[in-house]
C-alpha positions in Angstrom: 41.0 100.5 -8.8 38.5 99.6 -11.5 41.2 100.1 -14.1 43.6 97.6 -12.6 40.7 95.1 -12.2 40.0 95.4 -15.9 43.6 94.9 -16.8 43.8 91.9 -14.4 40.7 90.3 -16.1 42.1 91.0 -19.6 45.4 89.4 -18.7 43.6 86.3 -17.4 41.7 86.0 -20.7 44.9 86.6 -22.7 46.7 84.0 -20.7 43.9 81.5 -21.2 43.7 82.2 -25.0 47.5 81.6 -25.6 47.4 78.4 -23.6 44.4 77.0 -25.4 45.3 77.9 -29.0 46.8 75.0 -31.0 46.5 72.8 -27.9 45.2 70.0 -30.1 47.7 70.5 -32.9 50.9 68.9 -31.5 51.1 65.2 -30.8 52.5 64.2 -27.4 56.2 63.9 -27.1 58.3 61.2 -25.4 58.1 62.4 -21.8 54.4 62.8 -22.1 53.9 59.5 -23.8 55.9 57.6 -21.1 53.3 58.8 -18.6 50.2 58.6 -20.8 51.0 55.0 -21.7 50.9 53.9 -18.0 47.4 55.4 -17.7 44.5 54.0 -19.5 45.5 54.9 -23.1 42.8 56.3 -25.3 41.3 53.9 -27.9 43.1 55.4 -30.9 46.4 54.5 -29.1 45.5 50.9 -28.4 44.2 50.5 -32.0 47.4 51.7 -33.6 49.6 49.1 -35.2 52.5 50.6 -33.4 51.1 50.2 -29.9 52.8 46.9 -29.2 56.1 48.4 -30.1 55.4 51.4 -27.8 54.5 49.1 -25.0 57.9 47.4 -25.3 59.6 50.7 -25.1 57.8 51.9 -21.9 57.4 48.4 -20.5 53.7 49.1 -19.8 51.5 46.8 -17.7 47.9 47.5 -16.7 47.6 49.9 -13.8 44.3 49.2 -12.1 45.3 51.1 -9.0 47.2 54.3 -8.3 49.9 52.3 -6.5 50.6 50.2 -9.6 50.6 53.3 -11.8 53.2 55.1 -9.5 55.3 51.9 -9.3 55.5 51.7 -13.1 56.5 55.3 -13.4 59.2 55.0 -10.8 60.7 52.1 -12.6 60.9 54.1 -15.8 62.0 57.3 -14.0 63.2 56.8 -10.4 63.3 60.5 -9.9 59.6 60.9 -10.6 57.7 62.4 -7.7 54.1 61.1 -7.2 52.1 64.4 -6.6 51.4 65.4 -10.2 51.2 61.7 -11.3 48.5 61.0 -8.7 46.4 64.0 -9.8 46.9 62.9 -13.4 45.8 59.3 -12.7 42.5 60.4 -11.2 41.9 63.1 -13.8 42.4 60.4 -16.5 39.9 58.1 -14.9 37.2 60.5 -13.7 37.4 63.4 -16.3 38.8 62.1 -19.6 41.6 60.0 -21.0 42.4 62.0 -24.1 45.8 63.9 -24.4 43.9 67.1 -24.8 41.9 66.5 -21.5 45.2 65.7 -19.7 46.8 68.9 -21.0 43.8 70.8 -19.7 44.9 69.8 -16.2 48.2 71.6 -16.8 46.3 74.6 -18.2 44.5 74.9 -14.9 47.8 75.0 -13.0 49.1 77.5 -15.5 46.2 79.8 -15.1 46.3 79.6 -11.3 49.9 80.8 -11.4 48.9 84.2 -12.8 46.8 85.6 -9.9 49.3 84.1 -7.4 52.1 85.9 -9.2 50.1 89.1 -9.2 49.6 88.9 -5.4 53.3 88.3 -4.9 54.3 91.2 -7.1 51.7 93.5 -5.6 52.8 92.6 -2.1 56.4 93.5 -2.7 56.3 96.4 -5.2 52.7 97.4 -5.7 49.8 96.8 -8.0 51.5 97.9 -11.2 54.4 95.6 -10.6 52.0 92.7 -9.9 50.2 93.3 -13.2 53.6 93.5 -15.0 54.7 90.2 -13.5 51.4 88.6 -14.3 51.7 89.8 -17.9 55.2 88.5 -18.3 54.1 85.0 -17.1 50.9 85.1 -19.2 53.0 85.7 -22.4 56.1 83.7 -21.4 56.8 81.0 -24.0 58.2 78.6 -21.4 55.2 79.1 -19.1 52.8 78.6 -22.0 54.7 75.4 -22.9 54.5 74.2 -19.3 50.7 74.8 -19.3 50.3 72.6 -22.4 52.4 69.6 -21.3 51.3 66.4 -19.6 54.1 66.9 -17.1 54.5 68.3 -13.6 56.3 71.6 -14.4 53.2 73.8 -14.4 52.2 72.5 -10.9 55.8 72.8 -9.7 55.9 76.5 -10.8 52.6 77.3 -9.1 53.5 75.7 -5.8 56.9 77.4 -5.9 55.3 80.8 -6.2 52.9 80.0 -3.4 55.8 79.0 -1.2 57.7 82.2 -2.1 54.6 84.3 -1.3 54.2 82.6 2.1 57.9 83.0 2.8 57.6 86.7 2.1 54.7 87.0 4.5 56.6 85.0 7.2 59.4 87.5 7.0 57.2 90.5 7.5 54.7 89.1 10.0 54.5 86.6 12.8 51.0 85.3 11.9 50.9 81.5 12.1 48.7 81.0 9.0 51.6 81.9 6.7 53.8 79.3 8.3 51.1 76.8 7.7 50.7 77.9 4.1 54.4 77.6 3.5 54.5 74.1 5.1 51.7 72.9 2.9 53.2 74.4 -0.3 56.6 73.0 0.4 55.2 69.6 1.3 53.3 69.4 -2.0 56.3 70.9 -3.9 58.7 68.3 -2.5 56.5 65.5 -3.7 56.2 67.2 -7.2 59.8 67.5 -8.3 63.3 66.8 -6.7 64.6 70.3 -7.7 62.0 71.8 -5.3 64.6 71.3 -2.5 66.7 74.1 -4.1 64.0 76.7 -3.2 64.2 76.7 0.6 68.0 76.7 0.4 67.9 80.0 -1.6 65.2 81.4 0.8 67.2 80.5 3.9 70.3 82.2 2.4 68.2 85.3 1.6 66.9 85.4 5.2 70.4 85.1 6.5 71.6 88.0 4.4 68.6 90.2 4.8 67.9 89.6 8.5 71.1 88.3 10.1 69.9 89.1 13.6 66.6 87.1 13.2 68.4 83.8 13.7 65.8 82.3 16.0 63.0 82.4 13.4 65.5 81.3 10.7 66.2 78.2 12.8 62.4 77.6 13.1 62.0 78.1 9.3 64.8 75.6 8.6 63.4 73.1 11.0 60.0 73.3 9.5 61.4 72.9 6.0 63.3 69.8 7.0 60.2 68.4 8.7 58.0 68.7 5.6 60.6 67.7 3.0 62.5 64.9 4.9 59.9 62.2 4.0 
């Protein structure tokens, strides 16, 4: 037991190290800039001779309120969901406005993914599998990239794994708390990215194939999913 705890801690440290290394080296790319420009841009952005040109590209207006900020983002990208953007808005105003600080918010989501993925792997296949899954995510280039972007993908991945964990517990137990956890995760996930709606479809199909006689609870699961994602 002490051995796997040590490995768990080392994987967390390794995951943090690879997510922080070179985090200040790359400039922000277009998708990141389109969001950062609608926030309160850092002074070095406003002082740049190119800022007026950038403003014309993203059609930026001052965003003194969260509502104005979300409206501008939706005009640029109608498919943008407000969950991550709202968190980013308040992080920008109450923590720091620099790109590095905004990326640290994604690092937090990326690090939170690792223990949740460990719990999921351990629940299904045992402690060793949980550590392997955690290690794969810690060193995955795509997950490392998600954890460095001023975008919603790190949060989306975290919420998806939480929803899958809750779904697994729902299938093996009748405790109400897992239904509540699933509902909360899916609600937040649906407001994070439109593709989130693909997840419950796959889960429902899996339920139908794995437990074809458990149709009553499948109907309840479907109804709950519709209830929290319909808005």
